[in-house]
PAVEX-927390 format. One line per field, with one value per residue (C-alpha): z, x, y; residue in one letter; residue number from 1. Coordinates in steps of 0.2 Angstrom, whole numbers, plus 5000, padded with zeros to 4 digits. Layout:
N
up = [Z	...];
east = [X	...];
north = [Y	...];
rest = [A	...];
nr = [NUM	...];
//
This chain:
333
up = [5000	5004	4988	4977	4988	4995	5012	5028	5035	5051	5054	5066	5053	5039	5023	5007	4993	4980	4968	4964	4969	4988	4997	5014	5022	5017	5017	5029	5031	5041	5042	5038	5046	5036	5042	5025	5025	5015	5009	5009	5001	5009	4993	4985	4972	4978	4991	4991	4996	4988	4973	4969	4971	4958	4946	4948	4945	4930	4923	4923	4927	4944	4936	4928	4945	4953	4939	4942	4961	4960	4948	4958	4974	4966	4969	4952	4940	4925	4926	4921	4902	4904	4887	4884	4884	4883	4894	4895	4913	4923	4940	4956	4961	4978	4973	4967	4978	4964	4948	4932	4916	4898	4882	4867	4852	4835	4833	4823	4813	4828	4839	4827	4825	4844	4847	4832	4838	4851	4840	4846	4832	4829	4835	4852	4853	4850	4860	4876	4874	4873	4870	4864	4876	4872	4890	4906	4923	4941	4953	4941	4940	4922	4924	4905	4888	4873	4867	4853	4864	4879	4873	4885	4883	4893	4897	4901	4911	4913	4929	4927	4930	4920	4920	4910	4903	4899	4890	4887	4905	4916	4932	4936	4921	4927	4935	4939	4949	4944	4954	4941	4933	4916	4901	4912	4902	4886	4892	4882	4892	4893	4885	4888	4895	4903	4908	4923	4918	4924	4911	4899	4885	4888	4889	4872	4864	4871	4865	4847	4849	4853	4872	4885	4897	4912	4923	4940	4942	4952	4948	4966	4969	4972	4965	4977	4980	4972	4956	4954	4957	4944	4931	4935	4932	4915	4910	4910	4914	4923	4923	4928	4917	4926	4925	4930	4944	4962	4962	4948	4956	4973	4966	4955	4970	4981	4967	4966	4985	4988	4972	4964	4949	4939	4935	4917	4915	4901	4910	4908	4909	4929	4938	4921	4913	4895	4891	4881	4880	4885	4902	4895	4881	4873	4873	4867	4851	4849	4850	4840	4829	4831	4820	4830	4847	4840	4833	4849	4860	4848	4849	4868	4872	4858	4863	4855	4856	4874	4868	4859	4875	4885	4873	4873	4880	4897	4893	4880	4893	4901	4893	4904	4899	4914	4930	4942	4961	4962	4950	4955	4949	4944	4926	4924	4912];
east = [5000	5014	5023	5009	4999	5014	5004	5011	5000	4991	4974	4970	4973	4963	4971	4968	4966	4981	4970	4959	4958	4953	4952	4949	4955	4942	4951	4958	4966	4958	4959	4944	4938	4949	4964	4967	4973	4960	4962	4944	4939	4922	4918	4915	4929	4940	4940	4950	4967	4983	4979	4963	4973	4986	4972	4963	4979	4985	4968	4974	4968	4971	4985	4993	4993	5002	5015	5018	5019	5031	5042	5041	5046	5060	5050	5054	5069	5062	5057	5039	5039	5033	5032	5045	5038	5043	5030	5025	5028	5021	5027	5016	5007	5001	4983	4983	4985	4991	5001	4994	5004	4999	5007	4996	4992	4984	4965	4959	4943	4936	4939	4930	4916	4914	4914	4903	4890	4886	4887	4905	4915	4934	4931	4925	4939	4952	4944	4942	4959	4953	4967	4967	4979	4993	4998	4992	5003	4997	5010	5023	5014	5008	4989	4984	4991	4981	4968	4956	4943	4947	4950	4955	4953	4962	4953	4967	4962	4979	4990	4994	4976	4968	4953	4955	4939	4937	4920	4919	4922	4907	4916	4930	4928	4937	4954	4956	4967	4956	4947	4943	4926	4925	4922	4925	4939	4929	4914	4910	4912	4893	4877	4859	4859	4872	4868	4877	4877	4886	4900	4912	4904	4888	4896	4904	4887	4879	4893	4891	4872	4877	4873	4886	4889	4900	4901	4909	4922	4910	4892	4887	4897	4885	4893	4901	4891	4905	4904	4885	4887	4900	4889	4874	4884	4889	4873	4855	4848	4857	4850	4855	4854	4857	4852	4835	4842	4844	4861	4855	4839	4847	4861	4849	4837	4851	4856	4837	4836	4852	4852	4835	4842	4829	4832	4829	4829	4827	4814	4812	4794	4792	4779	4769	4784	4789	4801	4815	4825	4841	4849	4858	4859	4874	4865	4849	4859	4865	4847	4838	4852	4861	4849	4833	4840	4848	4832	4823	4835	4835	4816	4816	4829	4831	4847	4844	4825	4819	4802	4800	4805	4792	4778	4782	4769	4773	4775	4789	4800	4806	4815	4804	4787	4776	4787	4785	4786	4804	4804	4799	4781	4785	4790	4809	4807];
north = [5000	5012	5008	5013	5026	5034	5035	5027	5014	5021	5014	5029	5043	5050	5054	5064	5052	5052	5043	5059	5078	5077	5094	5086	5069	5057	5040	5028	5011	4997	4978	4968	4952	4942	4952	4960	4978	4989	5007	5015	5031	5037	5046	5029	5032	5016	5003	4988	4978	4980	4969	4978	4995	4990	4983	5001	5011	5000	4996	4978	4960	4951	4941	4956	4965	4951	4951	4970	4969	4954	4964	4980	4971	4960	4944	4937	4935	4943	4961	4966	4971	4989	4997	5010	5028	5046	5055	5073	5078	5092	5097	5096	5112	5116	5116	5098	5081	5071	5072	5067	5065	5060	5056	5061	5052	5058	5057	5043	5040	5030	5045	5057	5045	5044	5063	5067	5055	5067	5083	5088	5095	5098	5116	5111	5098	5111	5125	5114	5105	5087	5076	5058	5048	5036	5034	5040	5041	5045	5051	5043	5026	5021	5017	5017	5011	5015	5001	5002	4995	5006	5024	5038	5057	5070	5086	5099	5114	5122	5123	5105	5099	5085	5075	5059	5051	5032	5032	5013	5008	5004	5010	5021	5031	5046	5050	5068	5081	5095	5107	5120	5122	5114	5126	5142	5149	5147	5157	5173	5189	5191	5185	5181	5163	5152	5134	5125	5107	5091	5087	5094	5084	5092	5109	5106	5101	5117	5127	5120	5125	5143	5142	5146	5133	5127	5112	5109	5096	5085	5082	5083	5100	5115	5131	5143	5160	5170	5161	5162	5181	5182	5172	5183	5198	5192	5183	5188	5171	5156	5139	5121	5106	5090	5072	5067	5055	5056	5065	5077	5081	5084	5096	5105	5108	5114	5127	5132	5133	5143	5154	5153	5145	5136	5118	5110	5091	5079	5068	5050	5047	5046	5056	5058	5068	5067	5052	5060	5042	5051	5056	5071	5082	5074	5057	5065	5071	5053	5047	5060	5068	5085	5095	5089	5094	5110	5116	5111	5121	5136	5136	5133	5146	5159	5168	5185	5188	5190	5195	5178	5169	5178	5175	5156	5143	5139	5120	5125	5133	5117	5102	5091	5099	5105	5107	5093	5094	5097	5112	5129	5133	5151	5154	5154	5169];
rest = [X	X	X	X	X	X	X	X	X	X	X	X	X	X	X	X	X	X	X	X	X	X	X	X	X	X	X	X	X	X	X	X	X	X	X	X	X	X	X	X	X	X	X	X	X	X	X	X	X	X	X	X	X	X	X	X	X	X	X	X	X	X	X	X	X	X	X	X	X	X	X	X	X	X	X	X	X	X	X	X	X	X	X	X	X	X	X	X	X	X	X	X	X	X	X	X	X	X	X	X	X	X	X	X	X	X	X	X	X	X	X	X	X	X	X	X	X	X	X	X	X	X	X	X	X	X	X	X	X	X	X	X	X	X	X	X	X	X	X	X	X	X	X	X	X	X	X	X	X	X	X	X	X	X	X	X	X	X	X	X	X	X	X	X	X	X	X	X	X	X	X	X	X	X	X	X	X	X	X	X	X	X	X	X	X	X	X	X	X	X	X	X	X	X	X	X	X	X	X	X	X	X	X	X	X	X	X	X	X	X	X	X	X	X	X	X	X	X	X	X	X	X	X	X	X	X	X	X	X	X	X	X	X	X	X	X	X	X	X	X	X	X	X	X	X	X	X	X	X	X	X	X	X	X	X	X	X	X	X	X	X	X	X	X	X	X	X	X	X	X	X	X	X	X	X	X	X	X	X	X	X	X	X	X	X	X	X	X	X	X	X	X	X	X	X	X	X	X	X	X	X	X	X	X	X	X	X	X	X	X	X	X	X	X	X	X	X	X	X	X	X	X	X	X	X	X	X	X	X	X	X	X	X];
nr = [1	2	3	4	5	6	7	8	9	10	11	12	13	14	15	16	17	18	19	20	21	22	23	24	25	26	27	28	29	30	31	32	33	34	35	36	37	38	39	40	41	42	43	44	45	46	47	48	49	50	51	52	53	54	55	56	57	58	59	60	61	62	63	64	65	66	67	68	69	70	71	72	73	74	75	76	77	78	79	80	81	82	83	84	85	86	87	88	89	90	91	92	93	94	95	96	97	98	99	100	101	102	103	104	105	106	107	108	109	110	111	112	113	114	115	116	117	118	119	120	121	122	123	124	125	126	127	128	129	130	131	132	133	134	135	136	137	138	139	140	141	142	143	144	145	146	147	148	149	150	151	152	153	154	155	156	157	158	159	160	161	162	163	164	165	166	167	168	169	170	171	172	173	174	175	176	177	178	179	180	181	182	183	184	185	186	187	188	189	190	191	192	193	194	195	196	197	198	199	200	201	202	203	204	205	206	207	208	209	210	211	212	213	214	215	216	217	218	219	220	221	222	223	224	225	226	227	228	229	230	231	232	233	234	235	236	237	238	239	240	241	242	243	244	245	246	247	248	249	250	251	252	253	254	255	256	257	258	259	260	261	262	263	264	265	266	267	268	269	270	271	272	273	274	275	276	277	278	279	280	281	282	283	284	285	286	287	288	289	290	291	292	293	294	295	296	297	298	299	300	301	302	303	304	305	306	307	308	309	310	311	312	313	314	315	316	317	318	319	320	321	322	323	324	325	326	327	328	329	330	331	332	333];
//
C-alpha cells in the first residue's frame, strides 16, 4: 500500500486520496475481518486491498497485478515488460493532491466518430483542449496504455490539471486532479443565457449550439456563491441542466434553494413527465440527431430575442414539459 499510495499505514489517521483531487481527508486504512489491509475512500471512488489497488491504478487484470507487484518488489527473476515511453511531465502544484501526466496520440477516425455522434466537432475538441491519450500516469505510475477497445481522453484545464475520461468503461470512468470549473475559460464575456450542467461533454454540445455553459468538476458539487454572482453579472439568465436522477435532482434543487436557479431536466417518463429516451443532452443528440436537438434548443431558448421567450407557451419553457414537484412553479423567464 505504501509503495503505490505513498501514504504510511496508520489505521488511526485519515488521509487525502492520492487517486483523485481530495480537498479534505476522506480516506483511511483498516483491517477487515479476514485480516486484509484495506484502503477505503468514503467518497466511493475506491475501496480494496493492495491487489485491487494495482488493478485500479494500472487498469489491469488480477494476474497482471500480481506480475506488476512481483516485479516492483523484486520477487521474480524477469522484470515486468513495461512498454517504453517518453512522457509529457508536469510538476506538482500546491493546489493538487496528485500528479497526472499524459502522452498524447493523434486522433483517429474512431475518435472522430465517437465525438461526432454527440454533436461535438473539431472546433470544440480544440477549444476545450481534449486530447486523445497514448499513455496516462498518476504520481509517476503508468495506469493506462492505449487500446482500441478502451480509449482515453484527457481534458486539460491548465495549471497541470487534467481530467481523464474512459468512455467505454462501466466504472472508474474518470481520473482527475482537477478542481477547476469545466468550460469556464471558454465562456464569453457576457450573454443572455448560461447553463450550469454536469459534464464537459454536455458543455461542448451546448457550445456548438450557441449556448454558453459550464460544469463543476464533480456532479454533486454545488457552486460557490462568488461564482454564481459572477455568472449573474455576465449573463441575464442562469439555469441548471442535470440528469433526472437522484444526484442530479439533489444538486439542482440545492442550486434552486440557495440561488433561485431554475432547473431544467431531460425527463424519463416518471411522474407523468415526457420520456426523452436520454439522460443528458449529449445522449439526446446521439438518439435524435444533432439537428433535431439543436432546433429544439433554439426554439426553447432563443438567445437573442427576449420577447419571443416571454411569449412562449409555458410548457415549452422546460426540457421536461410542465414542471414537476421538484421544479419551482413560477415561470423561469
